[in-house]
C-alpha positions in Angstrom: 23.7 -3.7 22.7 23.4 0.0 23.8 24.5 1.7 20.6 21.7 0.2 18.4 19.1 1.0 21.0 20.3 4.6 21.3 20.1 5.0 17.5 16.6 3.5 17.4 15.5 5.8 20.2 16.9 8.9 18.5 15.2 7.9 15.3 11.8 7.7 17.0 12.4 11.1 18.7 13.5 12.7 15.5 10.5 11.4 13.6 8.2 12.7 16.3 9.8 16.2 16.3 9.9 16.4 12.5 6.3 15.3 12.3 5.1 17.8 14.8 7.2 20.6 13.4 5.6 20.1 10.0 2.4 21.9 11.3 4.2 25.2 11.8 2.4 28.0 10.0 -0.6 26.0 8.9 -4.2 26.0 10.3 -5.3 22.4 10.3 -8.7 22.5 8.6 -10.1 19.5 6.8 -8.3 20.0 3.4 -5.1 21.1 5.1 -5.0 18.1 7.5 -5.9 15.5 4.9 -4.4 16.8 1.6 -2.1 19.6 2.6 -4.4 22.2 1.0 -3.4 20.7 -2.3 -0.1 22.6 -2.2 2.6 20.0 -2.5 5.0 20.2 -5.4 6.6 17.4 -7.3 9.2 16.6 -4.7 6.9 16.1 -1.7 4.3 14.2 -3.8 7.2 12.1 -5.1 8.3 11.3 -1.5 4.8 10.5 -0.3 4.3 8.1 -3.3 7.8 6.6 -2.7 6.7 6.1 0.9 4.2 3.6 -0.4 7.0 1.6 -2.1 9.4 1.4 0.8 7.3 0.0 3.6 8.3 -2.6 6.1 6.7 -5.1 3.7 9.2 -4.1 1.1 12.2 -3.8 3.5 11.5 -7.2 5.0 9.2 -8.9 2.5 11.1 -8.2 -0.7 14.4 -9.5 0.7 12.6 -12.4 2.4 10.7 -13.2 -0.8 13.9 -13.2 -2.8 15.5 -15.4 -0.1 12.7 -17.9 0.1 11.3 -18.1 -3.5 13.9 -16.7 -5.9 12.6 -15.5 -9.3 8.9 -15.0 -8.4 10.0 -12.1 -6.2 10.7 -10.1 -9.3 7.0 -9.1 -9.5 7.5 -6.6 -6.7 10.1 -4.8 -8.9 7.8 -4.8 -12.0 4.3 -3.9 -10.8 4.9 -0.5 -9.4 6.8 0.5 -12.6 3.7 -0.4 -14.7 1.5 1.4 -12.1 3.4 4.7 -12.7 2.7 4.4 -16.4 -1.0 4.0 -15.6 -0.8 6.9 -13.2 0.6 9.2 -15.9 -2.8 9.0 -17.6 -5.1 8.2 -14.7 -4.1 10.7 -12.0 -4.3 14.1 -13.7 -8.1 13.9 -14.4 -8.7 12.4 -11.0 -6.8 15.2 -9.3 -8.6 17.9 -11.5 -12.0 16.6 -10.6 -11.2 16.2 -6.9 -9.8 19.8 -6.7 -12.8 21.2 -8.5 -15.2 19.6 -6.0 -13.1 19.7 -2.9 -12.9 16.0 -2.5 -10.4 14.5 0.1 -10.9 10.7 -0.1 -11.4 7.9 -2.5 -15.0 7.3 -1.5 -15.6 11.1 -2.0 -14.5 10.7 -5.7 -16.7 7.7 -6.5 -19.7 8.9 -4.6 -19.6 12.3 -6.3 -18.9 10.9 -9.8 -21.8 8.5 -9.6 -24.0 10.8 -7.5 -24.5 8.0 -4.9 -23.8 8.5 -1.2 -24.6 4.8 -0.8 -21.7 3.9 -3.1 -19.4 6.1 -1.0 -20.4 4.2 2.1 -19.8 0.8 0.5 -16.4 1.9 -0.8 -15.5 3.3 2.7 -16.2 0.0 4.4 -14.2 -1.9 1.8 -11.3 0.5 2.2 -11.3 0.3 6.0 -11.4 -3.5 6.0 -8.3 -3.4 3.6 -6.4 -0.7 5.5 -6.5 -2.1 9.0 -4.5 -5.3 8.2 -2.1 -3.2 6.2 -1.5 -1.0 9.3 -1.0 -4.2 11.3 1.6 -5.3 8.9 3.6 -2.1 9.4 3.4 -2.4 13.2 4.4 -6.1 13.0 7.3 -5.2 10.8 8.3 -2.5 13.2 8.4 -5.0 16.1 10.5 -7.4 14.0 13.0 -4.7 13.0 13.5 -3.2 16.4 13.8 -6.7 18.0 16.4 -7.7 15.5 18.4 -4.5 15.3 18.2 -4.0 19.0 19.6 -7.5 19.7 16.6 -8.3 21.8 17.1 -5.3 24.1 13.5 -4.0 23.4 10.6 -6.4 23.2 8.3 -6.4 20.2 5.4 -5.1 22.4 7.3 -2.1 23.7 8.6 -1.3 20.1 5.0 -1.5 18.7 3.6 0.7 21.5 6.3 3.4 21.1 5.9 3.4 17.3 2.2 3.6 17.5 2.4 6.5 20.0 4.8 8.5 17.8 2.6 8.1 14.7 -0.6 8.9 16.6 0.8 12.2 18.0 2.2 13.6 14.8 -0.7 12.5 12.7 -3.2 14.3 15.1 -1.0 17.4 15.2 0.2 17.8 11.6 -1.9 15.4 9.4 -0.4 14.7 5.9 2.3 17.3 6.3 3.8 15.3 9.2 3.8 12.2 6.9 5.4 14.2 4.1 8.3 15.6 6.2 9.1 12.3 7.8 9.0 10.8 4.3 11.9 13.2 3.4 14.0 11.8 6.2 13.0 8.2 5.5 13.8 8.3 1.8 17.2 9.9 2.3 18.1 7.3 4.9 16.6 4.3 3.1 18.4 5.3 -0.1 21.8 5.3 1.6 21.2 2.1 3.5 19.7 0.0 0.7 22.4 1.1 -1.8 25.2 0.3 0.6 23.8 -3.1 1.8 23.0 -4.2 -1.7 26.5 -3.3 -3.0 28.6 -4.2 0.1 27.2 -7.5 1.1 27.5 -9.3 -2.3 31.0 -8.0 -2.7 32.0 -8.8 0.9 30.5 -12.3 1.0 30.8 -13.4 -2.6 33.3 -11.2 -4.4 30.6 -9.4 -6.4 27.0 -9.5 -7.6 27.8 -11.7 -10.6 29.7 -14.3 -8.5 26.9 -14.3 -6.0 24.3 -15.4 -8.6 26.8 -17.9 -10.0 27.2 -19.5 -6.6 23.5 -19.6 -5.9 22.8 -21.1 -9.4 25.3 -23.9 -8.6 24.1 -24.6 -5.1 20.3 -24.3 -5.9 19.7 -25.1 -9.6 16.5 -23.5 -10.9 16.2 -21.1 -8.0 16.8 -18.0 -10.1 14.3 -18.9 -12.9 10.5 -19.2 -12.9 9.1 -22.7 -12.3 7.1 -24.4 -15.1 4.0 -24.6 -12.9 2.6 -22.6 -10.0 4.4 -19.3 -9.7 5.4 -19.4 -13.4 5.8 -16.7 -15.9 2.0 -16.6 -16.4 1.5 -16.2 -12.6 4.1 -13.4 -12.7 2.5 -11.5 -15.6 -1.1 -11.7 -14.1 0.1 -10.7 -10.7 2.0 -7.7 -12.0 -1.1 -6.6 -13.9 -3.5 -7.0 -11.0 -1.2 -5.3 -8.5 -0.4 -2.5 -10.9 -4.1 -1.8 -11.5 -4.7 -1.7 -7.7 -1.6 0.4 -6.8 -3.3 3.8 -6.8 -6.6 2.3 -5.6 -5.3 2.0 -2.0 -7.2 4.9 -0.4 -4.0 6.4 1.3 -2.2 6.3 -2.1 -5.0 8.2 -3.8 -5.0 10.6 -0.8 -1.3 11.3 -1.4 -2.1 12.2 -5.0 -4.8 14.8 -3.8 -2.0 16.8 -2.2 -0.4 17.8 -5.5 -0.2 21.5 -6.5 -1.2 20.8 -10.1 -1.8 17.9 -12.5 1.6 18.2 -14.1 3.1 16.9 -10.9 2.0 13.4 -11.7 3.5 13.4 -15.2 6.9 14.5 -13.8 6.7 11.8 -11.1 5.7 9.1 -13.6 9.0 9.8 -15.4 11.2 9.6 -12.3 9.5 7.0 -10.1 10.3 4.0 -12.3 14.0 4.9 -12.1 13.7 5.1 -8.3 12.1 1.7 -8.4 15.4 0.3 -9.5 16.7 0.8 -6.0 14.5 -2.3 -5.1 17.1 -4.3 -6.9 19.5 -3.7 -4.0 16.9 -5.0 -1.5 16.8 -8.2 -3.7 20.6 -8.4 -3.7 20.6 -8.5 0.1 18.0 -11.3 0.1 19.9 -13.3 -2.4 23.1 -12.7 -0.5 21.5 -14.4 2.5 20.5 -17.5 0.6 23.8 -19.4 1.2 25.1 -17.4 4.2 22.0 -17.6 6.4 20.4 -20.9 5.4 17.4 -22.7 6.9 14.9 -19.8 7.4 11.5 -21.1 6.6 8.0 -19.6 6.1 7.6 -16.2 7.9 11.1 -16.5 9.3 12.4 -15.7 5.8 11.4 -12.1 6.4 14.3 -12.0 8.9 16.8 -12.8 6.2 18.0 -9.1 5.8 18.6 -8.5 9.5 20.0 -12.0 10.2 22.7 -11.3 7.5 23.3 -7.7 8.7 23.7 -8.8 12.4 26.0 -11.6 11.3 28.3 -9.5 9.2 28.3 -5.9 10.5 29.2 -4.1 13.8 26.4 -3.0 16.2 26.5 0.7 15.2 25.9 -0.3 11.6 23.0 -2.6 12.6 21.5 0.3 14.5 21.6 2.5 11.4 19.9 -0.2 9.3 17.3 -0.6 12.0 16.7 3.1 12.2 16.0 3.2 8.5 13.7 0.2 8.9 11.8 2.0 11.7 11.0 4.9 9.3 9.7 2.5 6.7 7.0 1.6 9.2 6.2 5.1 10.6 5.7 6.9 7.3 3.2 4.6 5.6 1.7 3.8 9.0 0.9 7.4 9.5 -0.8 7.8 6.0 -2.8 4.6 6.6 -3.9 5.7 10.0 -4.9 9.2 8.9 -6.8 7.8 5.9 -8.7 5.3 7.9 -9.7 7.9 10.4 -10.8 10.3 7.6 -12.9 7.6 6.0 -14.7 6.9 9.3 -15.3 10.6 10.0 -16.1 12.0 6.6 -17.5 9.1 4.6 -19.3 7.2 7.4 -20.3 9.7 10.0 -20.5 12.5 7.4 -23.0 10.3 5.4 -25.1 9.8 8.6 -25.0 13.4 9.7 -25.1 15.5 6.5 -25.2 18.8 8.6 -21.7 18.1 10.1 -19.3 20.9 9.3 -15.8 20.4 8.0 -14.4 21.5 11.4 -16.5 18.9 13.1 -15.4 16.2 10.6 -11.7 17.0 11.1 -12.1 17.0 14.9 -13.8 13.6 14.8 -11.1 12.3 12.5 -8.4 13.4 14.9 -10.2 11.7 17.7 -10.5 8.5 15.7 -6.7 8.4 15.0 -5.9 6.8 18.4 -8.9 4.5 18.0 -7.7 3.2 14.7 -4.2 2.8 16.1 -5.4 1.0 19.2 -7.3 -1.5 17.1 -4.2 -2.1 15.0 -2.0 -2.5 18.0 -4.4 -5.0 19.6 -4.5 -7.1 16.5 -0.7 -6.9 16.2 0.0 -7.9 19.8 -2.6 -10.7 19.9 -1.1 -12.2 16.8 -4.5 -12.9 15.2 -3.8 -15.4 12.5 -6.6 -14.2 10.3 -4.8 -10.9 9.7 -2.5 -12.7 7.3 -5.4 -13.8 5.2 -7.1 -10.4 5.5 -3.9 -8.8 4.3 -3.9 -11.0 1.2 -7.4 -10.1 0.4 -6.8 -6.4 1.0 -5.1 -5.9 -2.4 -7.8 -7.8 -4.1 -10.4 -5.6 -2.4 -9.0 -2.3 -3.4 -8.3 -3.4 -7.0 -12.1 -3.8 -7.4 -12.4 0.0 -7.4 -10.4 0.3 -10.6 -13.1 -0.5 -13.2 -15.6 1.8 -11.7 -13.1 4.6 -11.3 -11.8 4.4 -14.9 -15.4 4.2 -16.2 -16.3 7.3 -14.3 -13.7 9.3 -16.2 -15.4 8.7 -19.5 -18.8 10.5 -19.8 -20.0 8.1 -22.5 -19.0 4.9 -20.7 -22.6 4.2 -19.7 -21.6 3.1 -16.2 -24.4 3.7 -13.7 -24.3 4.0 -9.9 -26.1 0.6 -9.7 -23.6 -1.0 -12.0 -20.6 0.5 -10.1 -21.9 -0.7 -6.7 -22.9 -4.1 -8.0 -19.5 -4.6 -9.7 -17.5 -3.7 -6.6 -19.6 -5.8 -4.3 -19.5 -8.9 -6.5 -15.7 -8.4 -7.0 -15.1 -8.1 -3.3 -17.2 -11.1 -2.3 -15.5 -13.3 -4.9 -12.1 -12.0 -3.9 -12.8 -12.8 -0.3 -14.2 -16.3 -1.0 -11.2 -17.2 -3.3 -8.7 -16.0 -0.7 -10.3 -17.6 2.4 -10.9 -20.9 0.6 -7.3 -20.8 -0.7 -8.7 -21.6 -4.2 -6.7 -21.3 -7.4 -7.8 -21.3 -11.0 -6.3 -24.7 -11.3 -8.3 -26.1 -8.4 -11.5 -24.6 -9.7 -11.1 -25.5 -13.3 -8.5 -28.3 -13.5 -9.3 -29.0 -17.2 -7.8 -25.7 -18.4 -4.3 -25.4 -19.9 -1.5 -25.0 -17.4 -0.8 -21.4 -18.4 -4.3 -20.4 -17.5 -4.3 -22.4 -14.3 -1.2 -20.5 -13.2 -2.9 -17.1 -13.5 -3.4 -15.1 -10.3 -6.8 -16.1 -9.0 -7.6 -12.4 -8.5 -8.3 -12.3 -12.3 -11.6 -14.1 -11.7 -12.8 -11.4 -9.2 -11.8 -8.6 -11.6 -13.4 -10.2 -14.6 -16.6 -10.8 -12.7 -16.5 -7.2 -11.5 -16.3 -5.8 -15.1 -19.0 -8.1 -16.3 -21.4 -7.2 -13.6 -20.6 -3.5 -14.0 -21.4 -3.7 -17.7 -24.6 -5.8 -17.5 -26.2 -4.0 -14.5 -25.3 -0.6 -16.1 -26.9 -1.6 -19.3 -30.1 -2.8 -17.5 -30.4 0.2 -15.2 -29.6 2.6 -18.0 -32.4 1.3 -20.1 -34.9 1.4 -17.2 -33.8 4.9 -16.3 -34.4 6.0 -19.9 -37.8 4.2 -20.0 -38.9 5.8 -16.7 -37.9 9.2 -18.1 -39.8 8.6 -21.3 -42.9 7.3 -19.4 -42.8 10.4 -17.2 -42.7 12.6 -20.2 -45.6 10.9 -21.9 -47.8 11.1 -18.8 -46.9 14.6 -18.3 -48.0 15.6 -21.8 
């Protein structure tokens, strides 16, 4: 089909030109390239943060989750809303401290707060390990979207390579400004597409949203409510809590926050973003609309529910528009992830090794690392490495481990020490990795517990262990530090 392919091609060209054009009038020093010289107003910060909501994972995964599992999918709608409430209180002091000390990354913040370069290195490594699979997910989703919307006219490989090339060029040229301006186009387009599909398809196929749910409830009893075991209400509540705590702990999300002009930006956005989150309902409506109309999709194939339904019910030109919106959901977060990973490698790994490196040298190295990061992600995407799926699952558990130490650092009398922060993060990450790779659950580890507790998200264990180790090690090292200082004072007198 030539029309969808033309629309997809024009979208890629438009994103490239818009991203490159965002550089105009700006000298790309370190703070300009990474955080826009902290000059973004509420609108641009809003769009960057919203870009973290509408990724290919949301576009394909939320509809596919609704299609395949029903009620448990609601957690995607809930967790970001809670995260914005947390952000209302958390982000202003983080931004203020980062601006005062010219910090541009998440490891910068923790290393400076705890006066520990070693902690910055540990956090950087954990962040990079979490970010690469997330970038792979965006590229994988891009290939799926282009393949489906283009009726197979472009292979997944070609689509991934073109998308990777577009992102690489405008990230090197324009940095975060390129991401911000492509986010403007993406959000306008995704807003129109999602609202239309979520309204039109239920009406067209079922006669309305209410009749759609009635038909599903009759055909699949229990599909629209939480099960009594497994992904129950208790699983839902614990998963929402864990993902909400980790929402702003993704290093590219925190980097987006550093771009703000002032701390009041976050409070304004915290009011509006939960309303914007309601648009996700319309993504769910598409997934639910496909349940009875495109039956039989199992496992990963359920992520194709949205496009299977769109291709079956809409003309090629409309499919092309939907595909174009989907392409932008990959390019915008993909650009932020790529830039952040390259910055971590250049500033927080190489910069820790070569402390005499200037900001100009760091930003030059970061730009050189952008194609390296992208090449690694493209290789893992095209080789279909099965371990990426597991790594992606552990990624969220990894970044959430930063939350206790970051919050503790905001309170001068918390008593948290650099040793406690590092120990807590390392223990939390190790436990999260072990639990994920072993496919363990609280129920399998402790079968004697009540069902409600067994259904809790297993990530709770890693977070509890993190907090406990942070508290204990901080108490021990704080006492030894005080004792050492007193001993020095006695011997000195």
